[in-house]
TORKE-505713 format. One record per residue (C-alpha): x, z, y; residue in three letters. Coordinates in Angstrom, 2 decimals, decimal comma. Each point is the difference from the previous one (the first is absolute). Layout:
<c1:X; c3:Z; c2:Y; residu:ala> $
...
***
This chain:
<c1:-18,04; c3:-113,03; c2:41,87; residu:met> $
<c1:-1,51; c3:-3,47; c2:0,81; residu:pro> $
<c1:-3,78; c3:-0,04; c2:0,33; residu:thr> $
<c1:-1,32; c3:-2,18; c2:-3,06; residu:pro> $
<c1:-2,79; c3:-1,49; c2:1,88; residu:ala> $
<c1:2,31; c3:-1,67; c2:2,34; residu:ala> $
<c1:0,91; c3:-2,54; c2:-2,62; residu:thr> $
<c1:-3,47; c3:-1,40; c2:-0,79; residu:thr> $
<c1:-1,71; c3:-2,51; c2:2,23; residu:asn> $
<c1:-3,71; c3:-0,53; c2:0,57; residu:gly> $
<c1:-0,69; c3:3,58; c2:-1,13; residu:leu> $
<c1:-0,13; c3:2,77; c2:2,82; residu:pro> $
<c1:2,55; c3:2,65; c2:-0,32; residu:arg> $
<c1:-2,52; c3:2,80; c2:-0,35; residu:ser> $
<c1:-1,92; c3:-1,74; c2:-2,76; residu:thr> $
<c1:3,26; c3:-0,57; c2:-1,99; residu:phe> $
<c1:0,94; c3:3,61; c2:0,52; residu:ala> $
<c1:-3,50; c3:1,07; c2:-1,73; residu:leu> $
<c1:0,56; c3:-2,39; c2:-2,98; residu:ile> $
<c1:3,67; c3:1,29; c2:-0,06; residu:phe> $
<c1:-1,32; c3:3,62; c2:-0,08; residu:gly> $
<c1:-2,10; c3:-0,83; c2:-3,00; residu:val> $
<c1:3,20; c3:-0,93; c2:-2,06; residu:ser> $
<c1:1,73; c3:3,26; c2:1,36; residu:val> $
<c1:-2,75; c3:2,42; c2:-0,89; residu:val> $
<c1:-0,64; c3:-1,59; c2:-3,40; residu:thr> $
<c1:3,61; c3:-0,17; c2:-0,84; residu:ala> $
<c1:0,61; c3:3,71; c2:1,29; residu:met> $
<c1:-2,91; c3:1,29; c2:-2,31; residu:gly> $
<c1:1,13; c3:-1,81; c2:-2,93; residu:asn> $
<c1:3,77; c3:0,70; c2:0,12; residu:thr> $
<c1:-0,65; c3:3,54; c2:1,09; residu:gly> $
<c1:-2,08; c3:0,54; c2:-3,26; residu:leu> $
<c1:2,73; c3:-1,77; c2:-2,00; residu:ile> $
<c1:2,48; c3:2,39; c2:1,41; residu:ser> $
<c1:-1,98; c3:3,08; c2:-1,00; residu:val> $
<c1:-1,46; c3:-1,27; c2:-3,30; residu:met> $
<c1:2,97; c3:1,10; c2:-2,18; residu:pro> $
<c1:-0,15; c3:3,47; c2:1,36; residu:ala> $
<c1:-4,01; c3:0,18; c2:-0,15; residu:ile> $
<c1:0,31; c3:-1,32; c2:-3,73; residu:ala> $
<c1:2,52; c3:2,54; c2:-1,14; residu:arg> $
<c1:-1,63; c3:2,90; c2:1,86; residu:gln> $
<c1:-3,26; c3:-0,83; c2:-1,48; residu:ile> $
<c1:1,34; c3:-0,82; c2:-3,38; residu:gly> $
<c1:-0,80; c3:-3,63; c2:-0,10; residu:ile> $
<c1:2,41; c3:-2,02; c2:-2,25; residu:pro> $
<c1:2,41; c3:-2,38; c2:1,93; residu:asp> $
<c1:-1,33; c3:-3,19; c2:-1,49; residu:val> $
<c1:-3,56; c3:0,91; c2:0,87; residu:leu> $
<c1:1,04; c3:1,05; c2:3,46; residu:ala> $
<c1:1,33; c3:-3,65; c2:0,57; residu:ala> $
<c1:-3,13; c3:-1,47; c2:-1,44; residu:ser> $
<c1:-2,31; c3:1,55; c2:2,41; residu:val> $
<c1:0,57; c3:-2,94; c2:2,27; residu:phe> $
<c1:-0,26; c3:-2,55; c2:-2,74; residu:ser> $
<c1:-3,94; c3:-0,47; c2:-0,14; residu:phe> $
<c1:-0,21; c3:0,16; c2:3,71; residu:ser> $
<c1:2,64; c3:-2,84; c2:0,20; residu:ser> $
<c1:-1,90; c3:-2,03; c2:-2,49; residu:leu> $
<c1:-2,99; c3:0,34; c2:1,92; residu:leu> $
<c1:1,69; c3:-1,01; c2:3,16; residu:trp> $
<c1:1,30; c3:-3,03; c2:-1,56; residu:ala> $
<c1:-3,51; c3:-0,99; c2:-1,11; residu:ile> $
<c1:-1,57; c3:0,93; c2:3,09; residu:ser> $
<c1:2,51; c3:-1,70; c2:2,54; residu:ser> $
<c1:-1,19; c3:-3,71; c2:-0,53; residu:pro> $
<c1:-3,63; c3:1,17; c2:0,25; residu:phe> $
<c1:0,64; c3:1,78; c2:3,45; residu:trp> $
<c1:1,90; c3:-3,04; c2:1,15; residu:ala> $
<c1:-2,95; c3:-2,28; c2:-0,68; residu:arg> $
<c1:-2,13; c3:2,62; c2:1,68; residu:ala> $
<c1:2,04; c3:0,06; c2:3,13; residu:ser> $
<c1:-0,52; c3:-3,85; c2:0,25; residu:asp> $
<c1:-3,66; c3:0,39; c2:-0,16; residu:arg> $
<c1:-0,58; c3:3,33; c2:1,84; residu:arg> $
<c1:3,04; c3:0,19; c2:2,32; residu:gly> $
<c1:3,41; c3:1,85; c2:-0,07; residu:arg> $
<c1:-1,12; c3:3,00; c2:1,90; residu:arg> $
<c1:-2,61; c3:1,42; c2:-2,44; residu:pro> $
<c1:2,53; c3:-0,40; c2:-2,89; residu:met> $
<c1:2,65; c3:1,90; c2:1,84; residu:ile> $
<c1:-2,47; c3:2,83; c2:0,82; residu:leu> $
<c1:-1,12; c3:0,01; c2:-3,61; residu:ile> $
<c1:3,51; c3:0,20; c2:-1,38; residu:gly> $
<c1:0,95; c3:2,89; c2:2,37; residu:met> $
<c1:-3,15; c3:1,95; c2:-1,07; residu:ala> $
<c1:0,91; c3:-0,53; c2:-3,67; residu:gly> $
<c1:3,42; c3:1,37; c2:0,48; residu:phe> $
<c1:-1,17; c3:2,99; c2:1,99; residu:thr> $
<c1:-2,80; c3:0,94; c2:-2,19; residu:val> $
<c1:2,20; c3:-0,34; c2:-3,26; residu:ser> $
<c1:2,78; c3:2,02; c2:1,49; residu:thr> $
<c1:-2,33; c3:2,83; c2:0,85; residu:leu> $
<c1:-1,75; c3:0,27; c2:-3,41; residu:val> $
<c1:3,35; c3:-0,17; c2:-1,79; residu:cys> $
<c1:1,25; c3:2,88; c2:2,21; residu:gly> $
<c1:-2,92; c3:2,14; c2:-1,16; residu:leu> $
<c1:0,79; c3:-0,86; c2:-3,66; residu:val> $
<c1:3,52; c3:0,96; c2:0,44; residu:val> $
<c1:-0,82; c3:3,38; c2:1,85; residu:ala> $
<c1:-2,18; c3:0,72; c2:-3,12; residu:ala> $
<c1:2,75; c3:-0,66; c2:-2,27; residu:gly> $
<c1:2,40; c3:2,18; c2:1,86; residu:leu> $
<c1:-2,30; c3:2,78; c2:-0,26; residu:arg> $
<c1:-0,50; c3:-0,49; c2:-3,76; residu:his> $
<c1:-3,79; c3:-0,62; c2:0,54; residu:met> $
<c1:0,32; c3:-2,55; c2:-2,94; residu:ala> $
<c1:2,47; c3:-1,07; c2:-2,56; residu:gly> $
<c1:2,85; c3:-2,51; c2:0,57; residu:pro> $
<c1:-1,68; c3:-2,95; c2:-1,71; residu:leu> $
<c1:-3,28; c3:0,65; c2:1,71; residu:thr> $
<c1:1,72; c3:0,10; c2:3,41; residu:ile> $
<c1:2,00; c3:-3,29; c2:-1,11; residu:phe> $
<c1:-3,26; c3:-1,96; c2:-0,92; residu:trp> $
<c1:-1,73; c3:1,08; c2:3,24; residu:leu> $
<c1:2,75; c3:-1,10; c2:2,00; residu:phe> $
<c1:0,43; c3:-3,13; c2:-1,93; residu:phe> $
<c1:-3,69; c3:-0,89; c2:0,62; residu:thr> $
<c1:-0,36; c3:0,96; c2:3,66; residu:leu> $
<c1:3,23; c3:-1,85; c2:0,83; residu:arg> $
<c1:-1,91; c3:-3,11; c2:-1,02; residu:ala> $
<c1:-1,89; c3:0,14; c2:3,31; residu:leu> $
<c1:3,13; c3:-1,08; c2:1,80; residu:asn> $
<c1:0,42; c3:-2,94; c2:-2,47; residu:gly> $
<c1:-3,45; c3:-1,24; c2:0,40; residu:val> $
<c1:-0,71; c3:0,52; c2:3,78; residu:phe> $
<c1:3,63; c3:0,67; c2:1,38; residu:gly> $
<c1:0,97; c3:-3,57; c2:-0,99; residu:ser> $
<c1:-2,43; c3:-1,45; c2:2,60; residu:ala> $
<c1:2,34; c3:0,56; c2:2,89; residu:ala> $
<c1:3,17; c3:-1,81; c2:-1,11; residu:asn> $
<c1:-1,01; c3:-3,65; c2:-0,40; residu:pro> $
<c1:-2,24; c3:0,32; c2:2,99; residu:ala> $
<c1:2,83; c3:1,30; c2:2,09; residu:ala> $
<c1:2,30; c3:-2,62; c2:-1,16; residu:gln> $
<c1:-2,26; c3:-2,80; c2:0,45; residu:ala> $
<c1:-0,81; c3:1,23; c2:3,64; residu:tyr> $
<c1:3,76; c3:0,06; c2:1,08; residu:val> $
<c1:0,60; c3:-3,39; c2:-1,96; residu:ala> $
<c1:-2,71; c3:-1,82; c2:1,87; residu:glu> $
<c1:1,07; c3:1,07; c2:3,34; residu:his> $
<c1:3,76; c3:-0,71; c2:-0,62; residu:thr> $
<c1:1,69; c3:-3,48; c2:0,39; residu:ala> $
<c1:1,77; c3:-1,17; c2:-3,27; residu:pro> $
<c1:3,25; c3:0,20; c2:1,58; residu:gln> $
<c1:-0,49; c3:3,66; c2:0,84; residu:gln> $
<c1:-1,68; c3:1,06; c2:-3,34; residu:arg> $
<c1:3,00; c3:1,39; c2:-1,67; residu:thr> $
<c1:0,70; c3:2,42; c2:2,79; residu:arg> $
<c1:-3,58; c3:0,82; c2:0,47; residu:ala> $
<c1:-0,44; c3:0,87; c2:-3,79; residu:met> $
<c1:3,36; c3:1,80; c2:0,16; residu:ser> $
<c1:-1,37; c3:2,21; c2:2,76; residu:asn> $
<c1:-3,27; c3:0,66; c2:-1,83; residu:leu> $
<c1:2,06; c3:0,95; c2:-3,15; residu:ala> $
<c1:1,98; c3:2,31; c2:2,37; residu:gly> $
<c1:-3,16; c3:1,99; c2:0,43; residu:gly> $
<c1:0,21; c3:0,72; c2:-3,75; residu:phe> $
<c1:3,61; c3:0,81; c2:0,42; residu:gly> $
<c1:-0,67; c3:2,22; c2:2,84; residu:leu> $
<c1:-2,73; c3:1,88; c2:-2,09; residu:gly> $
<c1:2,45; c3:0,45; c2:-2,84; residu:thr> $
<c1:2,37; c3:1,87; c2:2,38; residu:val> $
<c1:-2,66; c3:2,20; c2:1,65; residu:ile> $
<c1:-1,93; c3:0,82; c2:-3,34; residu:gly> $
<c1:2,74; c3:1,70; c2:-1,97; residu:pro> $
<c1:1,26; c3:1,63; c2:3,29; residu:phe> $
<c1:-3,53; c3:1,47; c2:0,87; residu:met> $
<c1:-1,17; c3:0,95; c2:-3,44; residu:ala> $
<c1:2,16; c3:3,27; c2:-0,13; residu:pro> $
<c1:-1,58; c3:1,01; c2:3,39; residu:leu> $
<c1:-3,49; c3:0,10; c2:-1,64; residu:phe> $
<c1:1,14; c3:1,99; c2:-2,80; residu:val> $
<c1:-1,52; c3:3,30; c2:1,35; residu:leu> $
<c1:-0,49; c3:3,16; c2:-1,65; residu:pro> $
<c1:-3,94; c3:-0,10; c2:-0,30; residu:phe> $
<c1:0,11; c3:-3,59; c2:-1,30; residu:val> $
<c1:3,38; c3:-0,35; c2:-1,66; residu:gly> $
<c1:0,84; c3:-3,43; c2:-1,32; residu:leu> $
<c1:-3,56; c3:-1,25; c2:0,54; residu:ser> $
<c1:0,72; c3:0,27; c2:3,84; residu:gly> $
<c1:1,53; c3:-3,42; c2:0,33; residu:pro> $
<c1:-3,07; c3:-1,82; c2:-1,36; residu:leu> $
<c1:-2,23; c3:1,91; c2:2,49; residu:phe> $
<c1:2,37; c3:-0,76; c2:2,88; residu:gly> $
<c1:0,19; c3:-3,61; c2:-0,69; residu:phe> $
<c1:-3,87; c3:-0,18; c2:-0,49; residu:ala> $
<c1:-0,37; c3:1,42; c2:3,61; residu:ala> $
<c1:2,24; c3:-2,49; c2:1,29; residu:ile> $
<c1:-1,83; c3:-2,76; c2:-1,90; residu:gly> $
<c1:-3,19; c3:1,33; c2:1,90; residu:val> $
<c1:1,71; c3:-0,22; c2:3,40; residu:ala> $
<c1:1,21; c3:-3,62; c2:-0,89; residu:met> $
<c1:-3,51; c3:-1,03; c2:-0,97; residu:leu> $
<c1:-1,53; c3:1,29; c2:3,27; residu:gly> $
<c1:2,49; c3:-2,10; c2:1,94; residu:leu> $
<c1:-0,65; c3:-3,10; c2:-2,08; residu:leu> $
<c1:-3,78; c3:0,56; c2:0,50; residu:trp> $
<c1:0,27; c3:0,21; c2:3,79; residu:arg> $
<c1:2,77; c3:-2,41; c2:0,73; residu:arg> $
<c1:0,65; c3:-2,64; c2:-2,63; residu:leu> $
<c1:-1,66; c3:-3,30; c2:1,16; residu:pro> $
<c1:-1,10; c3:-2,54; c2:-2,51; residu:glu> $
<c1:2,39; c3:-2,89; c2:-0,55; residu:ser> $
<c1:-0,89; c3:-3,08; c2:2,32; residu:gln> $
<c1:1,40; c3:-2,41; c2:-2,47; residu:arg> $
<c1:-2,30; c3:-1,67; c2:-2,52; residu:arg> $
<c1:0,12; c3:1,06; c2:-3,50; residu:gly> $
<c1:0,02; c3:-2,22; c2:-3,21; residu:ala> $
<c1:-3,72; c3:-0,23; c2:0,09; residu:ala> $
<c1:0,16; c3:-1,68; c2:3,37; residu:asp> $
<c1:3,11; c3:-2,29; c2:-0,73; residu:leu> $
<c1:-1,22; c3:-0,97; c2:-3,46; residu:ala> $
<c1:-1,94; c3:-2,98; c2:1,67; residu:gly> $
<c1:3,27; c3:-1,45; c2:1,49; residu:glu> $
<c1:2,17; c3:0,47; c2:-3,16; residu:ala> $
<c1:0,66; c3:-2,96; c2:-2,26; residu:ala> $
<c1:-2,90; c3:-1,03; c2:-2,19; residu:pro> $
<c1:-0,13; c3:1,08; c2:-3,70; residu:gly> $
<c1:-0,02; c3:3,29; c2:-1,90; residu:pro> $
<c1:2,54; c3:2,66; c2:1,24; residu:arg> $
<c1:2,40; c3:1,17; c2:-2,83; residu:ile> $
<c1:-0,23; c3:3,69; c2:-0,74; residu:pro> $
<c1:3,02; c3:1,71; c2:1,86; residu:ile> $
<c1:1,42; c3:1,21; c2:-3,41; residu:trp> $
<c1:0,34; c3:-3,81; c2:-0,93; residu:lys> $
<c1:1,38; c3:-1,09; c2:3,34; residu:asp> $
<c1:3,54; c3:-1,22; c2:-0,54; residu:arg> $
<c1:0,98; c3:0,71; c2:3,49; residu:arg> $
<c1:-0,72; c3:3,63; c2:-0,28; residu:val> $
<c1:0,73; c3:0,86; c2:-3,85; residu:ile> $
<c1:3,81; c3:0,45; c2:0,31; residu:pro> $
<c1:-0,39; c3:2,31; c2:3,01; residu:phe> $
<c1:-2,56; c3:2,11; c2:-2,07; residu:leu> $
<c1:2,52; c3:0,04; c2:-3,22; residu:ile> $
<c1:2,81; c3:1,12; c2:2,43; residu:tyr> $
<c1:-2,01; c3:2,57; c2:1,79; residu:gly> $
<c1:-1,59; c3:1,38; c2:-3,23; residu:phe> $
<c1:3,47; c3:0,64; c2:-1,55; residu:leu> $
<c1:1,43; c3:1,35; c2:3,24; residu:val> $
<c1:-2,94; c3:2,38; c2:0,37; residu:ala> $
<c1:0,18; c3:1,13; c2:-3,63; residu:val> $
<c1:3,54; c3:1,09; c2:0,29; residu:cys> $
<c1:-0,29; c3:1,53; c2:3,40; residu:gln> $
<c1:-3,03; c3:2,23; c2:-1,02; residu:ser> $
<c1:1,57; c3:0,85; c2:-3,31; residu:gly> $
<c1:3,17; c3:1,16; c2:1,81; residu:gln> $
<c1:-1,96; c3:2,07; c2:2,57; residu:ala> $
<c1:-2,05; c3:1,87; c2:-2,58; residu:gln> $
<c1:3,06; c3:0,60; c2:-2,26; residu:thr> $
<c1:2,11; c3:1,24; c2:2,79; residu:leu> $
<c1:-1,77; c3:3,44; c2:0,54; residu:gly> $
<c1:0,71; c3:1,07; c2:-3,90; residu:phe> $
<c1:3,59; c3:-1,38; c2:0,36; residu:leu> $
<c1:0,60; c3:2,28; c2:2,91; residu:ile> $
<c1:-1,86; c3:3,04; c2:-1,63; residu:ile> $
<c1:2,33; c3:-0,54; c2:-3,23; residu:asp> $
<c1:3,21; c3:-0,77; c2:1,98; residu:lys> $
<c1:-0,11; c3:3,23; c2:2,15; residu:leu> $
<c1:-1,65; c3:2,15; c2:-2,67; residu:gln> $
<c1:-2,25; c3:1,71; c2:2,36; residu:ile> $
<c1:-3,78; c3:0,99; c2:-0,09; residu:ser> $
<c1:-2,69; c3:-2,46; c2:1,03; residu:pro> $
<c1:-0,60; c3:1,87; c2:3,28; residu:leu> $
<c1:3,68; c3:0,14; c2:0,82; residu:gln> $
<c1:0,35; c3:-3,81; c2:-0,74; residu:ser> $
<c1:-2,46; c3:-1,16; c2:2,59; residu:his> $
<c1:2,17; c3:0,04; c2:2,97; residu:gly> $
<c1:2,89; c3:-2,06; c2:-1,97; residu:phe> $
<c1:-2,59; c3:-2,50; c2:-1,14; residu:ile> $
<c1:-1,33; c3:-0,46; c2:3,66; residu:ala> $
<c1:3,53; c3:-0,37; c2:1,28; residu:val> $
<c1:0,65; c3:-2,67; c2:-2,53; residu:ala> $
<c1:-3,15; c3:-2,02; c2:0,66; residu:met> $
<c1:0,61; c3:0,22; c2:3,82; residu:met> $
<c1:3,43; c3:-1,44; c2:-0,43; residu:phe> $
<c1:-1,37; c3:-2,78; c2:-2,02; residu:gly> $
<c1:-2,97; c3:-0,47; c2:2,69; residu:ala> $
<c1:2,57; c3:-0,12; c2:2,78; residu:val> $
<c1:1,91; c3:-2,66; c2:-1,89; residu:ala> $
<c1:-3,13; c3:-2,10; c2:-0,46; residu:gly> $
<c1:-0,66; c3:0,09; c2:3,79; residu:leu> $
<c1:3,67; c3:-0,88; c2:0,73; residu:leu> $
<c1:-0,77; c3:-3,08; c2:-2,04; residu:ala> $
<c1:-3,33; c3:-0,92; c2:1,55; residu:gln> $
<c1:0,57; c3:1,04; c2:3,69; residu:trp> $
<c1:3,82; c3:-0,58; c2:0,18; residu:gly> $
<c1:1,48; c3:-2,55; c2:-2,35; residu:leu> $
<c1:-2,85; c3:-2,42; c2:-0,25; residu:ile> $
<c1:-0,45; c3:-0,52; c2:3,92; residu:pro> $
<c1:3,85; c3:0,43; c2:0,50; residu:met> $
<c1:0,84; c3:-2,93; c2:-2,26; residu:phe> $
<c1:-3,25; c3:-1,82; c2:0,42; residu:glu> $
<c1:-0,31; c3:-0,09; c2:-3,83; residu:met> $
<c1:-2,34; c3:-2,61; c2:-1,72; residu:thr> $
<c1:-2,14; c3:0,76; c2:-2,96; residu:pro> $
<c1:2,44; c3:-1,94; c2:-2,15; residu:arg> $
<c1:2,95; c3:2,28; c2:1,01; residu:gln> $
<c1:-2,24; c3:3,19; c2:-0,32; residu:leu> $
<c1:-1,04; c3:-0,94; c2:-3,55; residu:leu> $
<c1:3,84; c3:-0,42; c2:-1,11; residu:arg> $
<c1:1,61; c3:2,79; c2:1,94; residu:trp> $
<c1:-2,76; c3:2,51; c2:-0,69; residu:gly> $
<c1:0,24; c3:0,00; c2:-3,96; residu:val> $
<c1:3,92; c3:-0,25; c2:0,17; residu:ala> $
<c1:0,21; c3:3,19; c2:2,13; residu:val> $
<c1:-2,73; c3:1,63; c2:-2,04; residu:ala> $
<c1:1,89; c3:-0,50; c2:-3,20; residu:ala> $
<c1:3,07; c3:1,62; c2:1,33; residu:gly> $
<c1:-1,95; c3:2,95; c2:1,09; residu:gly> $
<c1:-1,71; c3:0,49; c2:-3,53; residu:asn> $
<c1:3,43; c3:-0,25; c2:-1,43; residu:leu> $
<c1:1,37; c3:2,72; c2:2,20; residu:ile> $
<c1:-3,01; c3:2,42; c2:-0,97; residu:val> $
<c1:0,59; c3:-0,69; c2:-3,59; residu:ala> $
<c1:3,54; c3:0,98; c2:0,07; residu:leu> $
<c1:-0,38; c3:2,75; c2:2,60; residu:ala> $
<c1:1,97; c3:3,16; c2:-1,05; residu:pro> $
<c1:-1,79; c3:2,22; c2:2,57; residu:asp> $
<c1:-2,92; c3:0,38; c2:2,42; residu:tyr> $
<c1:1,47; c3:-1,57; c2:3,04; residu:trp> $
<c1:1,45; c3:-3,16; c2:-1,85; residu:thr> $
<c1:-3,66; c3:-0,44; c2:-1,39; residu:ala> $
<c1:-1,32; c3:0,13; c2:3,58; residu:val> $
<c1:2,48; c3:-2,28; c2:1,15; residu:ala> $
<c1:-0,97; c3:-2,44; c2:-2,67; residu:gly> $
<c1:-3,82; c3:0,45; c2:0,65; residu:phe> $
<c1:0,83; c3:-0,82; c2:3,62; residu:ala> $
<c1:1,97; c3:-3,22; c2:-0,77; residu:val> $
<c1:-2,79; c3:-1,15; c2:-2,46; residu:ser> $
<c1:-2,80; c3:0,66; c2:2,77; residu:ser> $
<c1:2,06; c3:-1,95; c2:2,38; residu:leu> $
<c1:-0,29; c3:-2,94; c2:-2,44; residu:gly> $
<c1:-3,62; c3:0,66; c2:-0,79; residu:phe> $
<c1:-0,68; c3:0,04; c2:4,00; residu:gly> $
<c1:1,55; c3:-3,50; c2:0,23; residu:leu> $
<c1:-1,68; c3:-1,34; c2:-3,15; residu:ala> $
<c1:-3,64; c3:1,25; c2:0,89; residu:arg> $
<c1:-0,41; c3:-2,02; c2:3,29; residu:pro> $
<c1:1,72; c3:-2,90; c2:-1,82; residu:gly> $
<c1:-2,74; c3:-0,64; c2:-2,60; residu:phe> $
<c1:-2,67; c3:1,03; c2:2,36; residu:thr> $
<c1:0,82; c3:-2,33; c2:2,82; residu:ala> $
<c1:0,90; c3:-2,65; c2:-2,59; residu:gly> $
<c1:-3,36; c3:0,14; c2:-1,48; residu:ala> $
<c1:-1,80; c3:-0,05; c2:3,38; residu:ser> $
<c1:1,96; c3:-2,94; c2:1,17; residu:leu> $
<c1:-0,53; c3:-1,91; c2:-3,05; residu:ala> $
<c1:-3,74; c3:-0,45; c2:0,53; residu:val> $
<c1:-2,29; c3:-1,18; c2:2,84; residu:asp> $
<c1:-1,96; c3:2,17; c2:2,30; residu:glu> $
<c1:-3,05; c3:-0,27; c2:-2,20; residu:val> $
<c1:1,75; c3:1,76; c2:-2,82; residu:asp> $
<c1:1,71; c3:2,78; c2:1,88; residu:gln> $
<c1:-2,49; c3:2,73; c2:-1,22; residu:ala> $
<c1:0,17; c3:-1,42; c2:-3,77; residu:arg> $
<c1:3,84; c3:0,20; c2:0,24; residu:ala> $
<c1:-0,15; c3:3,50; c2:1,45; residu:ala> $
<c1:-2,34; c3:1,26; c2:-2,77; residu:gly> $
<c1:2,31; c3:-1,43; c2:-2,60; residu:ala> $
<c1:2,93; c3:1,84; c2:1,57; residu:ile> $
<c1:-2,17; c3:3,13; c2:0,07; residu:gly> $
<c1:-0,79; c3:-0,33; c2:-3,52; residu:ala> $
<c1:3,71; c3:-0,41; c2:-0,94; residu:val> $
<c1:0,82; c3:3,12; c2:2,06; residu:asn> $
<c1:-2,61; c3:1,84; c2:-1,77; residu:gly> $
<c1:0,25; c3:-0,76; c2:-3,60; residu:val> $
<c1:3,75; c3:0,78; c2:-0,13; residu:asn> $
<c1:-0,45; c3:3,72; c2:0,17; residu:val> $
<c1:-1,74; c3:-0,13; c2:-3,53; residu:val> $
<c1:3,37; c3:-0,55; c2:-1,46; residu:phe> $
<c1:1,72; c3:3,01; c2:1,54; residu:ala> $
<c1:-0,83; c3:2,45; c2:-2,86; residu:pro> $
<c1:2,22; c3:-2,44; c2:-2,29; residu:leu> $
<c1:2,99; c3:0,68; c2:2,26; residu:phe> $
<c1:-0,58; c3:3,79; c2:-0,17; residu:val> $
<c1:-0,31; c3:-0,46; c2:-3,78; residu:leu> $
<c1:3,33; c3:-1,73; c2:-0,09; residu:ala> $
<c1:1,48; c3:2,52; c2:2,28; residu:tyr> $
<c1:-0,96; c3:2,73; c2:-2,51; residu:lys> $
<c1:1,73; c3:-1,94; c2:-2,71; residu:gly> $
<c1:3,25; c3:-0,91; c2:1,89; residu:tyr> $
<c1:0,13; c3:0,95; c2:3,78; residu:ala> $
<c1:1,91; c3:-3,13; c2:1,24; residu:pro> $
<c1:-2,10; c3:-2,45; c2:-1,94; residu:ser> $
<c1:-2,80; c3:-0,68; c2:2,52; residu:pro> $
<c1:2,50; c3:-0,61; c2:2,81; residu:phe> $
<c1:2,17; c3:-2,35; c2:-2,22; residu:leu> $
<c1:-3,11; c3:-1,93; c2:-0,93; residu:ala> $
<c1:-0,92; c3:-0,64; c2:3,52; residu:ser> $
<c1:3,39; c3:-1,04; c2:0,98; residu:ala> $
<c1:-0,12; c3:-2,64; c2:-2,90; residu:val> $
<c1:-3,51; c3:-1,07; c2:1,27; residu:val> $
<c1:1,42; c3:-0,45; c2:3,53; residu:met> $
<c1:2,84; c3:-1,96; c2:-1,35; residu:ala> $
<c1:-2,35; c3:-2,31; c2:-1,72; residu:leu> $
<c1:-2,06; c3:-0,43; c2:3,08; residu:leu> $
<c1:3,16; c3:-1,14; c2:1,94; residu:ile> $
<c1:0,19; c3:-2,90; c2:-2,53; residu:ala> $
<c1:-3,64; c3:-0,63; c2:0,38; residu:tyr> $
<c1:0,41; c3:-0,37; c2:3,86; residu:cys> $
<c1:2,64; c3:-2,60; c2:-0,43; residu:phe> $
<c1:-1,91; c3:-1,90; c2:-2,84; residu:arg> $
<c1:-3,53; c3:-0,12; c2:1,22; residu:asn> $
<c1:-0,83; c3:-2,73; c2:2,52; residu:pro> $
<c1:-2,57; c3:1,98; c2:1,85; residu:gln> $
<c1:2,32; c3:2,90; c2:0,50; residu:leu> $
<c1:2,69; c3:-2,22; c2:0,95; residu:arg> $
<c1:-2,10; c3:-1,84; c2:2,67; residu:ala> $
<c1:-1,24; c3:3,56; c2:1,40; residu:ala> $
<c1:0,40; c3:-0,88; c2:3,67; residu:asp> $
<c1:-1,60; c3:1,36; c2:3,23; residu:pro> $
<c1:-2,38; c3:-2,94; c2:0,21; residu:arg> $
<c1:-3,38; c3:-0,86; c2:-1,54; residu:pro> $
<c1:0,42; c3:-1,50; c2:-3,53; residu:ala> $
<c1:-3,00; c3:-2,50; c2:-0,07; residu:gly> $
<c1:-1,35; c3:-2,15; c2:-2,70; residu:pro> $
<c1:2,97; c3:-2,33; c2:0,36; residu:gly> $
<c1:2,59; c3:2,69; c2:-0,48; residu:val> $
<c1:-1,96; c3:1,46; c2:-2,77; residu:ala> $
<c1:-0,19; c3:-3,38; c2:-1,68; residu:ala> $
<c1:3,84; c3:-0,54; c2:0,49; residu:gln> $
<c1:0,60; c3:3,38; c2:-1,63; residu:ala> $
<c1:-2,08; c3:-0,74; c2:-2,90; residu:thr> $
<c1:1,59; c3:-3,32; c2:-0,52; residu:leu> $
<c1:3,56; c3:1,66; c2:0,12; residu:glu> $
<c1:-1,22; c3:2,46; c2:-2,50; residu:arg> $
<c1:-0,98; c3:-2,78; c2:-2,37; residu:ser> $
<c1:3,41; c3:-1,75; c2:0,49; residu:asp> $
<c1:1,84; c3:3,36; c2:-0,76; residu:glu> $
<c1:-2,33; c3:1,32; c2:-2,68; residu:gly> $
<c1:0,06; c3:3,36; c2:1,69; residu:gly> $
<c1:-2,63; c3:2,81; c2:-0,22; residu:ala> $
<c1:-2,48; c3:0,30; c2:2,76; residu:pro> $
***
């Protein structure tokens, strides 16, 4: 496997490895929890829709908090925000593990356990969200524009690697004395170890943040990132991709339990296998296809949603478990292409002074999407193929959006400064297209 840090310039290999590790540990804990949540819910007696919604409030807070932490990283530095984010993840995972342990021992009713989990998971939304925009800005400001796509792909690969390891490790922590709460305690312990490494070895970024660069920026008020036409199309695209991906991931476990007609405890291994296949496909996209074919953000945006649409169709029509796993892997391959596409595209669309703001907006988009996951589970309860068919339709519409929108059409591995943004706006006016 190639060393991800080798593709970044201006950033020491050891420093990139630490930032990469933050993505791995966070994804490992989150996807590990997602893989065991259907079994936990049915073992405790929490309704399926409520089980999917335990992440919703946390995700909403993640979306609200990400821009705040992005601004804080400009003022206070990248390192403190990364430390706060890892601490938030660790504490939240630990206390949620205690709540699950109490529920498995019937120390409180299912609804009480649900509300405790729902509330304490919010710690991850408020504080865990500090790491992502700071880490993304850290890498972006040390990477030349022509290498930004590959660097962002490698950073996204950390998330992909975590999604492989998380579902694989979760069953190893299901021990007799802790049961299904074991994975949360295990991932919290890994978070403590990662926090110690960051505290001792992660240096502060030597590049100047927005607070220092503001004096060199063009005069006049800065537009809010949500109104910046250079970034808006990437945020729309990223939001819809993230909604469909998170909805599919949280619905998959229930689909597998129902297809195999087995108990929640027996299903956990089958769910983990399916999620690992999907995660490996995502890594193949980010560490294999993207560098092999030197794909640009524009190509990633188009191919990503096209492949994801096909994968969702396969899952929707799957007659058995292994066909559903194959469809999930295909769609994960597509999402693995699409995510670096809109992340790198947004980063390249703005100047250095706006890197943290763009990263905060991307973090918000990646957080708020999970709020809609219960709708997918609710649709699944009504008609099992419906959430996957709906995702395929959304992906097909995004293909058209990629070809129609001028900013997405111009997504190349080069900085899109004010001149490019102005030209894109002019093209939009001529065509009467949506932003």
